[in-house]
C-alpha positions in Angstrom: -58.4 -73.6 75.7 -60.1 -76.6 74.0 -57.7 -79.0 75.7 -58.3 -77.4 79.1 -62.1 -78.1 78.7 -61.8 -81.5 77.1 -59.4 -83.2 79.5 -61.4 -82.5 82.7 -64.6 -83.7 80.9 -62.9 -86.9 79.9 -61.6 -87.5 83.4 -65.0 -86.7 84.9 -66.6 -89.1 82.6 -64.1 -91.8 83.4 -64.7 -91.5 87.1 -68.4 -91.3 86.7 -68.4 -94.4 84.5 -66.1 -96.5 86.6 -69.0 -98.6 88.0 -70.9 -98.7 84.7 -68.2 -100.0 82.3 -67.7 -103.6 81.3 -64.5 -104.4 79.5 -65.2 -106.3 76.3 -62.7 -107.1 73.4 -60.2 -104.6 74.6 -62.5 -101.7 74.6 -65.2 -100.9 77.2 -68.9 -100.3 76.5 -69.9 -96.9 77.9 -73.1 -95.8 79.8 -73.7 -92.1 80.1 -76.3 -89.9 81.7 -78.2 -87.3 79.7 -76.0 -84.4 81.1 -72.8 -86.2 80.1 -74.2 -86.8 76.6 -75.1 -83.2 76.2 -71.8 -81.9 77.6 -69.9 -84.2 75.3 -72.0 -83.1 72.3 -72.5 -86.7 71.4 -74.7 -87.2 68.4 -75.8 -90.4 66.7 -77.3 -91.2 63.3 -78.9 -94.3 61.8 -76.8 -96.2 59.2 -78.5 -96.3 55.8 -78.1 -99.2 53.3 -76.3 -98.4 50.1 -74.4 -100.1 47.4 -70.8 -99.2 46.6 -67.9 -100.5 44.6 -65.0 -100.4 47.1 -61.8 -98.8 45.9 -58.6 -100.4 46.9 -55.3 -98.6 46.8 -52.8 -101.1 45.3 -49.1 -101.2 44.4 -48.1 -101.4 40.8 -44.7 -102.1 39.1 -43.9 -102.0 35.4 -42.3 -105.3 34.5 -39.6 -106.2 32.1 -41.2 -108.5 29.5 -37.7 -109.9 28.6 -37.8 -112.9 31.0 -41.2 -113.9 29.7 -40.0 -113.7 26.0 -36.8 -115.6 26.9 -38.6 -118.3 28.8 -41.1 -118.7 26.0 -38.2 -119.2 23.5 -36.7 -121.7 25.9 -39.9 -123.6 26.0 -40.2 -123.6 22.2 -36.6 -124.9 21.9 -37.3 -127.5 24.5 -40.4 -128.6 22.7 -38.5 -129.0 19.4 -35.8 -130.9 21.2 -38.3 -133.2 22.8 -40.0 -133.8 19.4 -36.6 -134.6 17.8 -35.7 -137.0 20.7 -39.1 -138.7 20.3 -38.5 -139.1 16.6 -35.0 -140.6 17.2 -36.4 -142.9 19.8 -39.2 -144.1 17.4 -36.6 -144.8 14.7 -34.3 -146.6 17.1 -37.3 -148.7 18.4 -38.2 -149.7 14.8 -34.5 -150.6 14.1 -34.3 -152.7 17.3 -37.5 -154.6 16.5 -36.2 -155.3 13.0 -32.9 -156.5 14.4 -34.6 -158.9 16.8 -36.7 -160.3 13.9 -33.6 -160.8 11.7 -31.6 -162.3 14.5 -34.3 -164.8 15.3 -34.9 -165.7 11.6 -31.9 -168.0 11.0 -29.4 -165.4 12.5 -29.5 -163.1 9.4 -27.6 -160.6 11.5 -24.9 -161.1 14.1 -25.5 -160.9 17.9 -23.2 -157.9 18.0 -25.4 -156.0 15.5 -28.5 -156.9 17.6 -26.8 -155.6 20.7 -25.8 -152.3 19.0 -29.5 -151.8 17.9 -30.8 -152.4 21.4 -28.1 -150.1 22.9 -29.0 -147.3 20.4 -32.7 -147.7 21.4 -31.8 -147.5 25.1 -29.8 -144.3 24.6 -32.5 -142.8 22.4 -35.2 -143.6 25.0 -33.1 -142.0 27.7 -32.6 -138.8 25.6 -36.4 -138.7 24.9 -37.2 -139.0 28.6 -34.6 -136.3 29.5 -36.0 -133.9 26.9 -39.6 -134.5 28.0 -38.6 -133.8 31.7 -36.8 -130.6 30.7 -39.8 -129.4 28.7 -42.2 -130.2 31.6 -39.9 -128.3 34.0 -39.9 -125.2 31.7 -43.7 -125.3 31.2 -44.2 -125.6 34.9 -41.9 -122.7 35.6 -43.6 -120.5 33.0 -47.1 -121.2 34.3 -45.9 -120.6 37.9 -44.4 -117.3 37.0 -46.7 -115.9 34.3 -50.0 -117.8 34.5 -52.0 -119.6 31.8 -53.0 -116.6 29.7 -49.6 -114.9 29.3 -47.9 -118.2 28.9 -50.2 -119.2 26.0 -49.7 -115.8 24.3 -46.0 -116.0 24.6 -45.8 -119.6 23.2 -48.1 -118.8 20.3 -46.8 -115.4 19.6 -50.3 -113.9 19.9 -51.3 -110.7 21.6 -50.2 -109.1 23.7 -46.7 -110.5 23.1 -45.9 -108.6 19.9 -47.0 -105.3 21.5 -44.9 -106.0 24.6 -41.9 -106.8 22.5 -42.1 -103.6 20.4 -42.8 -101.4 23.4 -46.4 -100.4 22.3 -47.7 -101.8 25.6 -46.1 -102.4 29.0 -46.8 -105.2 31.4 -47.7 -104.1 35.0 -48.0 -106.2 38.0 -50.6 -104.9 40.5 -50.5 -106.2 44.1 -53.2 -105.7 46.7 -52.3 -104.9 50.3 -52.3 -107.8 52.8 -55.8 -108.8 53.9 -57.5 -107.2 50.8 -59.0 -109.3 48.1 -61.1 -109.0 44.9 -63.3 -111.9 43.8 -63.4 -110.4 40.3 -60.6 -107.9 39.5 -61.8 -104.9 37.4 -61.2 -105.0 33.6 -59.7 -101.5 33.8 -57.9 -99.6 36.5 -56.4 -96.2 36.9 -52.8 -95.6 38.0 -50.5 -92.7 38.7 -46.8 -92.5 37.9 -44.3 -91.0 40.4 -44.4 -87.8 38.3 -48.2 -87.6 38.7 -49.1 -88.7 35.2 -52.4 -90.7 35.1 -52.4 -93.9 33.0 -55.0 -96.5 32.3 -54.5 -100.2 32.8 -56.3 -103.2 31.1 -56.6 -106.5 32.9 -54.8 -109.6 31.5 -55.2 -112.1 34.2 -54.5 -113.0 37.8 -50.8 -113.5 38.7 -50.1 -117.0 39.9 -47.8 -115.7 42.7 -47.4 -112.7 44.9 -45.0 -110.0 43.8 -41.6 -109.9 45.5 -41.9 -108.1 48.9 -45.7 -107.9 48.7 -47.9 -110.3 50.6 -51.2 -109.7 48.9 -52.6 -111.3 45.7 -51.4 -109.9 42.4 -52.8 -109.3 38.9 -51.2 -108.6 35.5 -52.4 -105.5 33.6 -51.4 -103.8 30.3 -50.4 -100.2 30.1 -50.8 -98.3 26.8 -47.1 -97.5 26.3 -43.8 -98.3 28.1 -42.8 -94.7 27.4 -45.4 -93.6 30.0 -43.4 -95.3 32.7 -40.2 -97.2 32.0 -39.4 -100.7 33.3 -39.2 -100.9 37.1 -41.3 -97.7 37.6 -43.6 -98.0 40.7 -47.2 -97.0 40.2 -50.0 -96.1 42.6 -53.0 -98.0 41.4 -56.7 -97.6 42.3 -58.9 -100.8 41.9 -62.7 -100.9 42.1 -64.8 -104.0 42.6 -66.6 -104.9 39.4 -70.0 -105.0 41.1 -71.4 -103.0 43.9 -71.8 -104.5 47.3 -74.5 -103.7 49.9 -73.4 -102.2 53.2 -73.2 -99.1 55.3 -71.0 -96.0 55.1 -69.6 -95.0 58.4 -68.5 -91.3 58.5 -64.8 -90.7 59.3 -65.9 -88.7 62.4 -67.4 -91.9 63.8 -64.3 -94.1 63.5 -61.6 -94.5 66.2 -58.4 -96.6 66.0 -57.6 -99.1 68.8 -54.5 -101.3 68.6 -54.4 -101.0 64.9 -58.1 -101.8 64.4 -61.1 -99.6 63.3 -64.0 -99.2 65.8 -67.2 -97.3 65.9 -69.5 -96.8 68.8 -73.0 -98.2 68.3 -75.9 -97.0 70.5 -77.4 -100.0 72.3 -79.7 -97.9 74.4 -80.4 -94.2 74.7 -77.6 -93.9 77.3 -75.3 -96.8 76.3 -72.7 -97.1 73.6 -70.9 -100.3 72.5 -67.6 -100.3 70.6 -67.9 -102.3 67.4 -65.0 -103.4 65.3 -65.4 -102.8 61.5 -62.8 -105.1 59.9 -62.8 -105.2 56.1 -63.9 -101.6 55.8 -62.9 -99.8 52.6 -61.7 -96.2 53.0 -63.2 -93.5 50.8 -63.4 -89.7 50.8 -66.8 -89.9 52.5 -65.8 -92.4 55.2 -65.5 -96.2 55.6 -67.7 -98.5 53.6 -68.5 -101.6 55.6 -69.9 -104.4 53.2 -72.4 -106.9 54.4 -71.1 -110.3 55.0 -70.0 -112.9 57.6 -68.7 -111.2 60.7 -70.2 -107.8 59.9 -71.4 -106.1 63.1 -72.8 -102.9 61.7 -76.1 -103.1 59.7 -78.6 -100.7 58.2 -80.7 -99.1 60.9 -78.0 -99.3 63.6 -77.4 -96.0 65.3 -73.8 -95.0 65.4 -72.1 -92.1 67.2 -71.0 -89.7 64.5 -69.9 -86.8 66.8 -68.1 -87.3 70.1 -66.7 -90.8 69.2 -63.2 -89.6 70.3 -64.5 -88.5 73.6 -66.2 -91.8 74.2 -63.0 -93.6 73.3 -61.0 -91.6 75.7 -63.5 -92.1 78.5 -63.8 -95.9 77.8 -60.0 -96.4 77.8 -59.6 -94.3 81.0 -62.4 -96.2 82.6 -60.8 -99.5 81.8 -57.5 -98.3 83.3 -59.4 -97.2 86.4 -61.2 -100.5 86.7 -57.9 -102.4 86.3 -56.3 -100.2 89.0 -59.2 -101.0 91.4 -58.9 -104.7 90.8 -55.2 -104.5 91.5 -55.8 -102.9 94.9 -58.2 -105.6 96.0 
C-alpha cells in the first residue's frame, strides 16, 4: 500500500517540478510548494556544532615477526662483515704505505713485493666497498619494510623484539580504507578476531608502506598475546582520532547515495532544497559526522532535510530525466 501511495506522489512531484529544477553536479536542486512539502512529510532541522573523534573501521592482520628478526640478524652480520673488511683495508693500506717508503728508500724491498702490497690493498678496498654497499642495502630494505622504530628495536634487541620472539606479544599491521587518513593515529585501538574475541592494540609506529592488497596507509600495533590470534589472523579494527574535531552530525535519515557518493538536501529557501555532497564523512551509529575543513559544504546552522530526503532524491532524479527527455525532443 505504501508503494502505491509513494510512486504516484514522486511522479506528480517530478512533473510539477519539471520547470523548476536546475541540474547541478549530477543531482538537481528541488523547489516545492507548501502542499507538496506537506504531502511528502518533508521535515528539516538545523545542524548543531559538536566535537567528535571519528571512528574508522580498519583492516588488521597479525604478522609473522620472523622476517623482521631474520632481517635484523642479516643486518648485524653485514655490519660485522663491513667492520672486518674496513679493518683489513686499513691494515692493507698501512702495509702498502710502508712498502712504498721502503722501496723508495734505497730499494730495501723488491718491486714485486711493492706490487703485492698494492694489489692486496686494492682487493681489500674492493671488499670493504662491497661490504659497505651490502650493509646499506639491508638497512634500506629494513627501514622500507619495518620503519625506524621497529628497525632500531630489532637491531638493538630492545623492546618489543624480545616479547615478539617469545610470543608474549604479537605484531599487527592495521590498514585504513582508501581515502581515509589519520594525522595522529591513536595510542590504543580495539580489535575483534574472527571468533568475536575483543583484543586491545598498542601503537608502535606508522608503517612505511601500505599492506599487500590494501591501498590505504598502515600502522604497526602490538597485541597482548599471539595466542589471542595466531599469525595471519585477520582482525576488524576500530580506530578513533586522538583529538576531537568540530563539525556537524547528519542523521542517517538525511543521507542519500548518488553514484557512490553521500548527499544531503540543504534548505536554501522555505520551498527550495539543494543536494550537497558530504565527502569525508565518518559513519557512526547516530549518523554521519562531517568535520569542518576545506571543501566542507555543511556548517552549523544549515537546515537539512531529516525526513523525506529519499522522496526529494527520487523527485530530483526523475525531474532530471524528464528535463533531459524534453531537451532531446527539441
